[in-house]
CHARMM-style PDB file with segment names, atoms N, HN, CA, C and O in Angstrom:
ATOM      1  N   MET     1     163.036  81.556 112.494  1.00  0.00      PROA
ATOM      2  CA  MET     1     162.154  81.740 111.188  1.00  0.00      PROA
ATOM      3  C   MET     1     160.964  81.966 112.356  1.00  0.00      PROA
ATOM      4  O   MET     1     160.664  81.490 113.450  1.00  0.00      PROA
ATOM      5  N   GLN     2     160.452  83.056 111.373  1.00  0.00      PROA
ATOM      6  HN  GLN     2     160.696  83.444 110.484  1.00  0.00      PROA
ATOM      7  CA  GLN     2     159.010  83.651 111.797  1.00  0.00      PROA
ATOM      8  C   GLN     2     157.997  83.294 111.450  1.00  0.00      PROA
ATOM      9  O   GLN     2     158.290  82.995 110.292  1.00  0.00      PROA
ATOM     10  N   ILE     3     156.634  83.004 111.578  1.00  0.00      PROA
ATOM     11  HN  ILE     3     156.396  83.247 112.519  1.00  0.00      PROA
ATOM     12  CA  ILE     3     155.808  82.287 111.471  1.00  0.00      PROA
ATOM     13  C   ILE     3     154.536  83.213 110.846  1.00  0.00      PROA
ATOM     14  O   ILE     3     153.864  83.678 111.766  1.00  0.00      PROA
ATOM     15  N   SER     4     154.127  83.529 109.730  1.00  0.00      PROA
ATOM     16  HN  SER     4     154.673  83.151 108.983  1.00  0.00      PROA
ATOM     17  CA  SER     4     152.613  84.754 109.049  1.00  0.00      PROA
ATOM     18  C   SER     4     151.313  84.048 109.826  1.00  0.00      PROA
ATOM     19  O   SER     4     151.117  82.839 109.710  1.00  0.00      PROA
ATOM     20  N   LEU     5     150.590  84.754 110.491  1.00  0.00      PROA
ATOM     21  HN  LEU     5     150.749  85.737 110.586  1.00  0.00      PROA
ATOM     22  CA  LEU     5     149.439  84.566 110.984  1.00  0.00      PROA
ATOM     23  C   LEU     5     148.407  85.326 109.675  1.00  0.00      PROA
ATOM     24  O   LEU     5     147.224  85.459 109.992  1.00  0.00      PROA
ATOM     25  N   VAL     6     148.658  85.629 108.792  1.00  0.00      PROA
ATOM     26  HN  VAL     6     149.619  85.521 108.535  1.00  0.00      PROA
ATOM     27  CA  VAL     6     147.460  86.035 108.191  1.00  0.00      PROA
ATOM     28  C   VAL     6     147.198  84.609 107.319  1.00  0.00      PROA
ATOM     29  O   VAL     6     148.096  83.795 107.101  1.00  0.00      PROA
ATOM     30  N   PRO     7     146.030  84.484 106.937  1.00  0.00      PROA
ATOM     31  CA  PRO     7     145.347  83.650 106.183  1.00  0.00      PROA
ATOM     32  C   PRO     7     145.584  83.603 104.646  1.00  0.00      PROA
ATOM     33  O   PRO     7     145.347  84.426 103.762  1.00  0.00      PROA
ATOM     34  N   LEU     8     146.122  82.382 104.631  1.00  0.00      PROA
ATOM     35  HN  LEU     8     146.315  81.713 105.350  1.00  0.00      PROA
ATOM     36  CA  LEU     8     146.607  81.732 103.236  1.00  0.00      PROA
ATOM     37  C   LEU     8     145.171  81.231 102.467  1.00  0.00      PROA
ATOM     38  O   LEU     8     144.917  81.405 101.275  1.00  0.00      PROA
ATOM     39  N   VAL     9     144.321  80.578 103.452  1.00  0.00      PROA
ATOM     40  HN  VAL     9     144.527  80.437 104.420  1.00  0.00      PROA
ATOM     41  CA  VAL     9     142.845  80.196 102.685  1.00  0.00      PROA
ATOM     42  C   VAL     9     141.998  80.954 103.670  1.00  0.00      PROA
ATOM     43  O   VAL     9     142.313  81.276 104.815  1.00  0.00      PROA
ATOM     44  N   MET    10     140.791  81.200 102.987  1.00  0.00      PROA
ATOM     45  HN  MET    10     140.536  80.938 102.057  1.00  0.00      PROA
ATOM     46  CA  MET    10     139.968  82.003 104.056  1.00  0.00      PROA
ATOM     47  C   MET    10     138.529  81.672 103.823  1.00  0.00      PROA
ATOM     48  O   MET    10     138.235  81.909 102.651  1.00  0.00      PROA
ATOM     49  N   LEU    11     137.914  81.387 104.254  1.00  0.00      PROA
ATOM     50  HN  LEU    11     138.153  81.195 105.206  1.00  0.00      PROA
ATOM     51  CA  LEU    11     136.340  80.885 104.119  1.00  0.00      PROA
ATOM     52  C   LEU    11     135.682  81.023 102.778  1.00  0.00      PROA
ATOM     53  O   LEU    11     135.509  82.191 102.428  1.00  0.00      PROA
ATOM     54  N   GLY    12     135.193  79.899 101.779  1.00  0.00      PROA
ATOM     55  HN  GLY    12     135.334  78.950 102.063  1.00  0.00      PROA
ATOM     56  CA  GLY    12     134.746  80.136 100.556  1.00  0.00      PROA
ATOM     57  C   GLY    12     135.871  79.640  99.547  1.00  0.00      PROA
ATOM     58  O   GLY    12     135.759  78.933  98.546  1.00  0.00      PROA
ATOM     59  N   SER    13     136.929  80.200 100.090  1.00  0.00      PROA
ATOM     60  HN  SER    13     137.020  80.775 100.903  1.00  0.00      PROA
ATOM     61  CA  SER    13     138.427  80.148  99.370  1.00  0.00      PROA
ATOM     62  C   SER    13     138.219  78.785  98.547  1.00  0.00      PROA
ATOM     63  O   SER    13     137.339  77.979  98.851  1.00  0.00      PROA
ATOM     64  N   SER    14     139.191  78.582  97.379  1.00  0.00      PROA
ATOM     65  HN  SER    14     139.905  79.236  97.132  1.00  0.00      PROA
ATOM     66  CA  SER    14     139.031  77.028  96.940  1.00  0.00      PROA
ATOM     67  C   SER    14     141.265  77.158  96.679  1.00  0.00      PROA
ATOM     68  O   SER    14     142.011  77.947  96.100  1.00  0.00      PROA
ATOM     69  N   ASP    15     141.480  75.726  97.603  1.00  0.00      PROA
ATOM     70  HN  ASP    15     140.874  75.084  98.073  1.00  0.00      PROA
ATOM     71  CA  ASP    15     143.403  75.665  96.988  1.00  0.00      PROA
ATOM     72  C   ASP    15     143.555  73.904  97.805  1.00  0.00      PROA
ATOM     73  O   ASP    15     143.303  73.158  98.752  1.00  0.00      PROA
ATOM     74  N   PRO    16     144.120  74.098  96.610  1.00  0.00      PROA
ATOM     75  CA  PRO    16     145.352  72.474  96.933  1.00  0.00      PROA
ATOM     76  C   PRO    16     145.552  72.039  98.936  1.00  0.00      PROA
ATOM     77  O   PRO    16     145.573  70.944  99.497  1.00  0.00      PROA
ATOM     78  N   LEU    17     145.641  73.162  99.381  1.00  0.00      PROA
ATOM     79  HN  LEU    17     145.624  74.051  98.924  1.00  0.00      PROA
ATOM     80  CA  LEU    17     145.665  73.045 101.168  1.00  0.00      PROA
ATOM     81  C   LEU    17     144.664  72.622 101.644  1.00  0.00      PROA
ATOM     82  O   LEU    17     144.719  71.909 102.646  1.00  0.00      PROA
ATOM     83  N   VAL    18     143.765  72.870 101.194  1.00  0.00      PROA
ATOM     84  HN  VAL    18     143.720  73.449 100.380  1.00  0.00      PROA
ATOM     85  CA  VAL    18     142.214  72.599 102.171  1.00  0.00      PROA
ATOM     86  C   VAL    18     141.890  71.163 101.783  1.00  0.00      PROA
ATOM     87  O   VAL    18     141.009  70.641 102.466  1.00  0.00      PROA
ATOM     88  N   ALA    19     142.509  70.321 100.684  1.00  0.00      PROA
ATOM     89  HN  ALA    19     143.225  70.745 100.130  1.00  0.00      PROA
ATOM     90  CA  ALA    19     142.614  68.902 100.368  1.00  0.00      PROA
ATOM     91  C   ALA    19     143.168  68.351 101.149  1.00  0.00      PROA
ATOM     92  O   ALA    19     142.817  67.250 101.573  1.00  0.00      PROA
ATOM     93  N   HSD    20     144.559  69.228 101.679  1.00  0.00      PROA
ATOM     94  HN  HSD    20     144.844  70.123 101.335  1.00  0.00      PROA
ATOM     95  CA  HSD    20     145.695  68.398 102.617  1.00  0.00      PROA
ATOM     96  C   HSD    20     145.050  68.641 104.210  1.00  0.00      PROA
ATOM     97  O   HSD    20     145.385  67.991 105.201  1.00  0.00      PROA
ATOM     98  N   VAL    21     144.184  69.594 104.180  1.00  0.00      PROA
ATOM     99  HN  VAL    21     143.912  70.122 103.376  1.00  0.00      PROA
ATOM    100  CA  VAL    21     143.461  69.592 105.471  1.00  0.00      PROA
ATOM    101  C   VAL    21     142.737  68.608 105.575  1.00  0.00      PROA
ATOM    102  O   VAL    21     142.944  67.807 106.487  1.00  0.00      PROA
ATOM    103  N   ARG    22     141.848  68.447 104.789  1.00  0.00      PROA
ATOM    104  HN  ARG    22     141.680  69.097 104.048  1.00  0.00      PROA
ATOM    105  CA  ARG    22     140.800  67.570 104.815  1.00  0.00      PROA
ATOM    106  C   ARG    22     141.314  66.215 105.207  1.00  0.00      PROA
ATOM    107  O   ARG    22     140.907  65.779 106.284  1.00  0.00      PROA
ATOM    108  N   ARG    23     142.181  65.447 104.471  1.00  0.00      PROA
ATOM    109  HN  ARG    23     142.511  65.801 103.596  1.00  0.00      PROA
ATOM    110  CA  ARG    23     142.754  64.111 104.391  1.00  0.00      PROA
ATOM    111  C   ARG    23     143.494  64.135 105.829  1.00  0.00      PROA
ATOM    112  O   ARG    23     143.540  63.111 106.511  1.00  0.00      PROA
ATOM    113  N   ALA    24     144.069  65.352 106.258  1.00  0.00      PROA
ATOM    114  HN  ALA    24     144.031  66.184 105.704  1.00  0.00      PROA
ATOM    115  CA  ALA    24     144.636  65.392 107.905  1.00  0.00      PROA
ATOM    116  C   ALA    24     143.466  65.081 109.270  1.00  0.00      PROA
ATOM    117  O   ALA    24     143.741  64.494 110.317  1.00  0.00      PROA
ATOM    118  N   LEU    25     142.379  65.557 108.951  1.00  0.00      PROA
ATOM    119  HN  LEU    25     142.156  66.034 108.101  1.00  0.00      PROA
ATOM    120  CA  LEU    25     141.784  65.862 109.666  1.00  0.00      PROA
ATOM    121  C   LEU    25     140.274  64.235 108.908  1.00  0.00      PROA
ATOM    122  O   LEU    25     139.139  64.130 109.370  1.00  0.00      PROA
ATOM    123  N   ASN    26     140.669  63.613 108.139  1.00  0.00      PROA
ATOM    124  HN  ASN    26     141.592  63.698 107.763  1.00  0.00      PROA
ATOM    125  CA  ASN    26     139.799  62.761 107.907  1.00  0.00      PROA
ATOM    126  C   ASN    26     138.090  62.489 107.442  1.00  0.00      PROA
ATOM    127  O   ASN    26     137.288  61.555 107.433  1.00  0.00      PROA
ATOM    128  N   VAL    27     138.133  63.946 107.078  1.00  0.00      PROA
ATOM    129  HN  VAL    27     138.784  64.705 107.086  1.00  0.00      PROA
ATOM    130  CA  VAL    27     136.879  65.061 106.753  1.00  0.00      PROA
ATOM    131  C   VAL    27     136.930  64.697 104.817  1.00  0.00      PROA
ATOM    132  O   VAL    27     137.916  64.745 104.082  1.00  0.00      PROA
ATOM    133  N   GLN    28     135.650  64.388 104.499  1.00  0.00      PROA
ATOM    134  HN  GLN    28     134.849  64.349 105.096  1.00  0.00      PROA
ATOM    135  CA  GLN    28     135.392  64.669 103.113  1.00  0.00      PROA
ATOM    136  C   GLN    28     135.187  65.837 102.485  1.00  0.00      PROA
ATOM    137  O   GLN    28     134.828  66.800 103.163  1.00  0.00      PROA
ATOM    138  N   GLY    29     135.335  65.945 101.375  1.00  0.00      PROA
ATOM    139  HN  GLY    29     135.627  65.164 100.825  1.00  0.00      PROA
ATOM    140  CA  GLY    29     134.582  67.438 100.469  1.00  0.00      PROA
ATOM    141  C   GLY    29     136.251  67.645  99.722  1.00  0.00      PROA
ATOM    142  O   GLY    29     137.258  66.943  99.635  1.00  0.00      PROA
ATOM    143  N   ASP    30     135.895  68.838  99.337  1.00  0.00      PROA
ATOM    144  HN  ASP    30     135.077  69.408  99.408  1.00  0.00      PROA
ATOM    145  CA  ASP    30     136.971  69.651  98.175  1.00  0.00      PROA
ATOM    146  C   ASP    30     137.799  70.245  98.302  1.00  0.00      PROA
ATOM    147  O   ASP    30     138.164  70.415  99.465  1.00  0.00      PROA
ATOM    148  N   ASN    31     138.298  70.667  97.594  1.00  0.00      PROA
ATOM    149  HN  ASN    31     138.001  70.529  96.649  1.00  0.00      PROA
ATOM    150  CA  ASN    31     139.259  71.814  97.985  1.00  0.00      PROA
ATOM    151  C   ASN    31     138.874  73.505  98.262  1.00  0.00      PROA
ATOM    152  O   ASN    31     139.569  74.481  97.980  1.00  0.00      PROA
ATOM    153  N   THR    32     137.469  73.465  98.937  1.00  0.00      PROA
ATOM    154  HN  THR    32     136.904  72.673  99.166  1.00  0.00      PROA
ATOM    155  CA  THR    32     137.466  74.493  99.094  1.00  0.00      PROA
ATOM    156  C   THR    32     136.894  74.854 100.256  1.00  0.00      PROA
ATOM    157  O   THR    32     135.742  74.421 100.286  1.00  0.00      PROA
ATOM    158  N   LEU    33     137.215  75.530 101.352  1.00  0.00      PROA
ATOM    159  HN  LEU    33     138.151  75.882 101.328  1.00  0.00      PROA
ATOM    160  CA  LEU    33     136.996  76.084 102.612  1.00  0.00      PROA
ATOM    161  C   LEU    33     135.782  76.176 103.109  1.00  0.00      PROA
ATOM    162  O   LEU    33     135.402  77.318 103.366  1.00  0.00      PROA
ATOM    163  N   ASP    34     135.088  75.333 103.312  1.00  0.00      PROA
ATOM    164  HN  ASP    34     135.397  74.405 103.104  1.00  0.00      PROA
ATOM    165  CA  ASP    34     133.540  75.481 103.618  1.00  0.00      PROA
ATOM    166  C   ASP    34     132.931  76.170 105.341  1.00  0.00      PROA
ATOM    167  O   ASP    34     133.689  76.423 106.277  1.00  0.00      PROA
ATOM    168  N   GLN    35     131.916  76.287 105.350  1.00  0.00      PROA
ATOM    169  HN  GLN    35     131.300  76.082 104.589  1.00  0.00      PROA
ATOM    170  CA  GLN    35     131.513  76.758 106.709  1.00  0.00      PROA
ATOM    171  C   GLN    35     131.552  75.636 107.370  1.00  0.00      PROA
ATOM    172  O   GLN    35     132.176  75.929 108.390  1.00  0.00      PROA
ATOM    173  N   ALA    36     131.214  74.308 107.433  1.00  0.00      PROA
ATOM    174  HN  ALA    36     130.707  74.071 106.605  1.00  0.00      PROA
ATOM    175  CA  ALA    36     131.734  73.350 108.208  1.00  0.00      PROA
ATOM    176  C   ALA    36     133.040  72.941 108.832  1.00  0.00      PROA
ATOM    177  O   ALA    36     133.439  72.708 109.973  1.00  0.00      PROA
ATOM    178  N   LEU    37     133.660  72.950 107.335  1.00  0.00      PROA
ATOM    179  HN  LEU    37     133.336  73.139 106.408  1.00  0.00      PROA
ATOM    180  CA  LEU    37     135.394  72.621 107.436  1.00  0.00      PROA
ATOM    181  C   LEU    37     135.889  73.828 108.628  1.00  0.00      PROA
ATOM    182  O   LEU    37     136.442  73.644 109.712  1.00  0.00      PROA
ATOM    183  N   ALA    38     135.451  75.130 107.958  1.00  0.00      PROA
ATOM    184  HN  ALA    38     135.001  75.280 107.077  1.00  0.00      PROA
ATOM    185  CA  ALA    38     136.063  76.125 108.814  1.00  0.00      PROA
ATOM    186  C   ALA    38     135.546  76.380 110.430  1.00  0.00      PROA
ATOM    187  O   ALA    38     136.203  77.205 111.065  1.00  0.00      PROA
ATOM    188  N   GLU    39     134.161  75.570 111.266  1.00  0.00      PROA
ATOM    189  HN  GLU    39     133.628  74.900 110.750  1.00  0.00      PROA
ATOM    190  CA  GLU    39     133.734  75.591 112.061  1.00  0.00      PROA
ATOM    191  C   GLU    39     134.722  74.191 113.184  1.00  0.00      PROA
ATOM    192  O   GLU    39     134.928  74.094 114.393  1.00  0.00      PROA
ATOM    193  N   LEU    40     135.003  73.548 112.274  1.00  0.00      PROA
ATOM    194  HN  LEU    40     134.836  73.627 111.292  1.00  0.00      PROA
ATOM    195  CA  LEU    40     135.855  72.061 112.676  1.00  0.00      PROA
ATOM    196  C   LEU    40     137.429  72.939 112.858  1.00  0.00      PROA
ATOM    197  O   LEU    40     137.982  72.657 113.921  1.00  0.00      PROA
ATOM    198  N   LEU    41     137.989  73.668 112.215  1.00  0.00      PROA
ATOM    199  HN  LEU    41     137.540  73.897 111.351  1.00  0.00      PROA
ATOM    200  CA  LEU    41     139.127  74.501 112.206  1.00  0.00      PROA
ATOM    201  C   LEU    41     139.205  75.115 113.598  1.00  0.00      PROA
ATOM    202  O   LEU    41     140.115  74.985 114.416  1.00  0.00      PROA
ATOM    203  N   ARG    42     138.007  75.852 113.715  1.00  0.00      PROA
ATOM    204  HN  ARG    42     137.268  75.958 113.050  1.00  0.00      PROA
ATOM    205  CA  ARG    42     137.993  77.051 114.815  1.00  0.00      PROA
ATOM    206  C   ARG    42     138.366  76.188 115.732  1.00  0.00      PROA
ATOM    207  O   ARG    42     139.380  76.511 116.351  1.00  0.00      PROA
ATOM    208  N   GLY    43     137.610  74.671 116.166  1.00  0.00      PROA
ATOM    209  HN  GLY    43     136.786  74.409 115.663  1.00  0.00      PROA
ATOM    210  CA  GLY    43     137.594  74.054 117.509  1.00  0.00      PROA
ATOM    211  C   GLY    43     139.069  73.767 117.575  1.00  0.00      PROA
ATOM    212  O   GLY    43     139.742  74.059 118.564  1.00  0.00      PROA
ATOM    213  N   VAL    44     139.589  73.147 116.422  1.00  0.00      PROA
ATOM    214  HN  VAL    44     139.042  72.911 115.619  1.00  0.00      PROA
ATOM    215  CA  VAL    44     141.191  72.376 116.374  1.00  0.00      PROA
ATOM    216  C   VAL    44     142.336  73.782 117.095  1.00  0.00      PROA
ATOM    217  O   VAL    44     143.248  73.699 117.918  1.00  0.00      PROA
ATOM    218  N   GLN    45     141.778  74.972 116.353  1.00  0.00      PROA
ATOM    219  HN  GLN    45     141.037  75.039 115.685  1.00  0.00      PROA
ATOM    220  CA  GLN    45     142.426  75.743 117.000  1.00  0.00      PROA
ATOM    221  C   GLN    45     142.372  76.314 118.259  1.00  0.00      PROA
ATOM    222  O   GLN    45     143.333  76.765 118.881  1.00  0.00      PROA
ATOM    223  N   ARG    46     141.233  76.281 118.609  1.00  0.00      PROA
ATOM    224  HN  ARG    46     140.452  75.914 118.103  1.00  0.00      PROA
ATOM    225  CA  ARG    46     140.907  76.689 120.015  1.00  0.00      PROA
ATOM    226  C   ARG    46     141.752  75.969 121.216  1.00  0.00      PROA
ATOM    227  O   ARG    46     142.253  76.379 122.263  1.00  0.00      PROA
ATOM    228  N   ALA    47     141.645  74.309 120.367  1.00  0.00      PROA
ATOM    229  HN  ALA    47     141.238  73.976 119.516  1.00  0.00      PROA
ATOM    230  CA  ALA    47     142.446  73.643 121.543  1.00  0.00      PROA
ATOM    231  C   ALA    47     143.691  73.370 121.157  1.00  0.00      PROA
ATOM    232  O   ALA    47     144.060  72.240 121.477  1.00  0.00      PROA
ATOM    233  N   ASN    48     144.489  74.040 120.560  1.00  0.00      PROA
ATOM    234  HN  ASN    48     144.190  74.958 120.300  1.00  0.00      PROA
ATOM    235  CA  ASN    48     145.640  74.407 120.780  1.00  0.00      PROA
ATOM    236  C   ASN    48     146.463  75.540 120.451  1.00  0.00      PROA
ATOM    237  O   ASN    48     147.432  75.819 119.745  1.00  0.00      PROA
ATOM    238  N   GLY    49     145.532  76.162 121.399  1.00  0.00      PROA
ATOM    239  HN  GLY    49     144.745  75.936 121.973  1.00  0.00      PROA
ATOM    240  CA  GLY    49     145.650  78.132 121.335  1.00  0.00      PROA
ATOM    241  C   GLY    49     146.227  78.921 120.293  1.00  0.00      PROA
ATOM    242  O   GLY    49     147.354  79.403 120.409  1.00  0.00      PROA
ATOM    243  N   ILE    50     145.475  79.087 119.231  1.00  0.00      PROA
ATOM    244  HN  ILE    50     144.560  78.697 119.137  1.00  0.00      PROA
ATOM    245  CA  ILE    50     145.498  79.503 118.166  1.00  0.00      PROA
ATOM    246  C   ILE    50     144.067  80.443 118.177  1.00  0.00      PROA
ATOM    247  O   ILE    50     142.964  80.044 118.552  1.00  0.00      PROA
ATOM    248  N   PRO    51     144.369  81.667 117.712  1.00  0.00      PROA
ATOM    249  CA  PRO    51     142.931  82.446 117.844  1.00  0.00      PROA
ATOM    250  C   PRO    51     142.098  81.588 116.778  1.00  0.00      PROA
ATOM    251  O   PRO    51     142.366  81.198 115.642  1.00  0.00      PROA
ATOM    252  N   PRO    52     140.885  81.442 117.676  1.00  0.00      PROA
ATOM    253  CA  PRO    52     139.673  80.687 116.446  1.00  0.00      PROA
ATOM    254  C   PRO    52     139.148  81.237 115.068  1.00  0.00      PROA
ATOM    255  O   PRO    52     137.922  81.334 115.014  1.00  0.00      PROA
ATOM    256  N   HSD    53     139.658  81.513 114.246  1.00  0.00      PROA
ATOM    257  HN  HSD    53     140.654  81.434 114.290  1.00  0.00      PROA
ATOM    258  CA  HSD    53     139.203  82.216 113.094  1.00  0.00      PROA
ATOM    259  C   HSD    53     138.747  81.521 112.027  1.00  0.00      PROA
ATOM    260  O   HSD    53     138.025  82.122 111.232  1.00  0.00      PROA
ATOM    261  N   GLY    54     139.055  80.192 111.804  1.00  0.00      PROA
ATOM    262  HN  GLY    54     139.642  79.703 112.450  1.00  0.00      PROA
ATOM    263  CA  GLY    54     138.354  79.135 111.236  1.00  0.00      PROA
ATOM    264  C   GLY    54     139.131  79.292 109.600  1.00  0.00      PROA
ATOM    265  O   GLY    54     138.443  78.925 108.647  1.00  0.00      PROA
ATOM    266  N   GLU    55     140.105  79.666 109.405  1.00  0.00      PROA
ATOM    267  HN  GLU    55     140.664  79.964 110.179  1.00  0.00      PROA
ATOM    268  CA  GLU    55     140.820  79.816 108.133  1.00  0.00      PROA
ATOM    269  C   GLU    55     142.234  79.190 108.328  1.00  0.00      PROA
ATOM    270  O   GLU    55     142.842  79.010 109.383  1.00  0.00      PROA
ATOM    271  N   LEU    56     142.522  78.970 107.344  1.00  0.00      PROA
ATOM    272  HN  LEU    56     142.029  79.116 106.486  1.00  0.00      PROA
ATOM    273  CA  LEU    56     144.457  78.636 107.063  1.00  0.00      PROA
ATOM    274  C   LEU    56     145.435  79.230 106.701  1.00  0.00      PROA
ATOM    275  O   LEU    56     145.895  79.633 105.632  1.00  0.00      PROA
ATOM    276  N   ASP    57     145.770  79.238 107.999  1.00  0.00      PROA
ATOM    277  HN  ASP    57     145.396  78.911 108.867  1.00  0.00      PROA
ATOM    278  CA  ASP    57     147.221  79.993 108.169  1.00  0.00      PROA
ATOM    279  C   ASP    57     148.454  79.096 108.636  1.00  0.00      PROA
ATOM    280  O   ASP    57     148.462  78.139 109.411  1.00  0.00      PROA
ATOM    281  N   GLU    58     149.304  79.586 108.059  1.00  0.00      PROA
ATOM    282  HN  GLU    58     149.298  80.363 107.430  1.00  0.00      PROA
ATOM    283  CA  GLU    58     151.107  78.888 108.528  1.00  0.00      PROA
ATOM    284  C   GLU    58     150.682  78.520 109.974  1.00  0.00      PROA
ATOM    285  O   GLU    58     150.639  77.305 109.779  1.00  0.00      PROA
ATOM    286  N   GLN    59     150.426  78.619 110.943  1.00  0.00      PROA
ATOM    287  HN  GLN    59     150.461  79.606 111.101  1.00  0.00      PROA
ATOM    288  CA  GLN    59     150.413  78.315 112.244  1.00  0.00      PROA
ATOM    289  C   GLN    59     149.266  77.241 112.285  1.00  0.00      PROA
ATOM    290  O   GLN    59     149.764  76.244 112.808  1.00  0.00      PROA
ATOM    291  N   THR    60     148.165  77.039 112.018  1.00  0.00      PROA
ATOM    292  HN  THR    60     147.760  77.849 111.594  1.00  0.00      PROA
ATOM    293  CA  THR    60     147.163  76.299 111.776  1.00  0.00      PROA
ATOM    294  C   THR    60     147.515  74.848 110.994  1.00  0.00      PROA
ATOM    295  O   THR    60     147.475  73.750 111.549  1.00  0.00      PROA
ATOM    296  N   LEU    61     147.976  75.155 109.142  1.00  0.00      PROA
ATOM    297  HN  LEU    61     148.008  76.047 108.690  1.00  0.00      PROA
ATOM    298  CA  LEU    61     148.938  73.861 108.671  1.00  0.00      PROA
ATOM    299  C   LEU    61     149.952  73.490 109.234  1.00  0.00      PROA
ATOM    300  O   LEU    61     150.622  72.591 108.724  1.00  0.00      PROA
ATOM    301  N   GLY    62     150.287  74.017 110.295  1.00  0.00      PROA
ATOM    302  HN  GLY    62     149.743  74.747 110.709  1.00  0.00      PROA
ATOM    303  CA  GLY    62     151.792  73.407 111.134  1.00  0.00      PROA
ATOM    304  C   GLY    62     150.998  72.002 112.150  1.00  0.00      PROA
ATOM    305  O   GLY    62     151.412  70.864 112.372  1.00  0.00      PROA
ATOM    306  N   LEU    63     150.065  72.522 112.471  1.00  0.00      PROA
ATOM    307  HN  LEU    63     149.728  73.446 112.290  1.00  0.00      PROA
ATOM    308  CA  LEU    63     149.861  71.558 113.327  1.00  0.00      PROA
ATOM    309  C   LEU    63     149.297  70.142 113.004  1.00  0.00      PROA
ATOM    310  O   LEU    63     149.072  69.235 113.806  1.00  0.00      PROA
ATOM    311  N   PHE    64     149.067  70.151 111.280  1.00  0.00      PROA
ATOM    312  HN  PHE    64     149.249  70.887 110.628  1.00  0.00      PROA
ATOM    313  CA  PHE    64     148.914  69.245 110.698  1.00  0.00      PROA
ATOM    314  C   PHE    64     150.165  68.694 109.932  1.00  0.00      PROA
ATOM    315  O   PHE    64     149.979  67.844 109.062  1.00  0.00      PROA
ATOM    316  N   GLY    65     151.481  69.151 110.224  1.00  0.00      PROA
ATOM    317  HN  GLY    65     151.632  69.842 110.931  1.00  0.00      PROA
ATOM    318  CA  GLY    65     152.561  69.079 109.704  1.00  0.00      PROA
ATOM    319  C   GLY    65     152.521  69.573 108.105  1.00  0.00      PROA
ATOM    320  O   GLY    65     153.350  69.192 107.279  1.00  0.00      PROA
ATOM    321  N   ILE    66     151.497  70.420 107.830  1.00  0.00      PROA
ATOM    322  HN  ILE    66     150.823  70.729 108.501  1.00  0.00      PROA
ATOM    323  CA  ILE    66     151.568  70.906 106.276  1.00  0.00      PROA
ATOM    324  C   ILE    66     152.076  72.337 106.394  1.00  0.00      PROA
ATOM    325  O   ILE    66     151.898  73.121 107.327  1.00  0.00      PROA
ATOM    326  N   THR    67     153.024  72.594 104.784  1.00  0.00      PROA
ATOM    327  HN  THR    67     153.169  71.958 104.026  1.00  0.00      PROA
ATOM    328  CA  THR    67     153.685  73.785 104.991  1.00  0.00      PROA
ATOM    329  C   THR    67     153.115  74.422 103.378  1.00  0.00      PROA
ATOM    330  O   THR    67     153.129  73.783 102.327  1.00  0.00      PROA
ATOM    331  N   ALA    68     152.775  75.433 103.512  1.00  0.00      PROA
ATOM    332  HN  ALA    68     152.764  75.952 104.367  1.00  0.00      PROA
ATOM    333  CA  ALA    68     152.476  76.173 102.379  1.00  0.00      PROA
ATOM    334  C   ALA    68     153.462  76.101 101.293  1.00  0.00      PROA
ATOM    335  O   ALA    68     153.119  76.278 100.125  1.00  0.00      PROA
ATOM    336  N   TYR    69     154.541  75.875 101.596  1.00  0.00      PROA
ATOM    337  HN  TYR    69     154.819  75.731 102.545  1.00  0.00      PROA
ATOM    338  CA  TYR    69     155.352  76.256 100.501  1.00  0.00      PROA
ATOM    339  C   TYR    69     155.987  75.253  99.978  1.00  0.00      PROA
ATOM    340  OT1 TYR    69     156.734  75.428  99.015  1.00  0.00      PROA
TER     341      TYR     69
END
């Protein structure tokens, strides 16, 4: 299985996946990928060897055990 690195959710976008990531990180907020969450994601991505883009892609979601499908 090949993992897509194409962002599923980009900065400013709203998606239910964001709420799942917020729960995994224990971060308050809604379904919008805001600047604060993007910065946090960059740190998590960097720490896990993922290019730090601050967006949600399959590889980043996988860090939290979340699938997009």
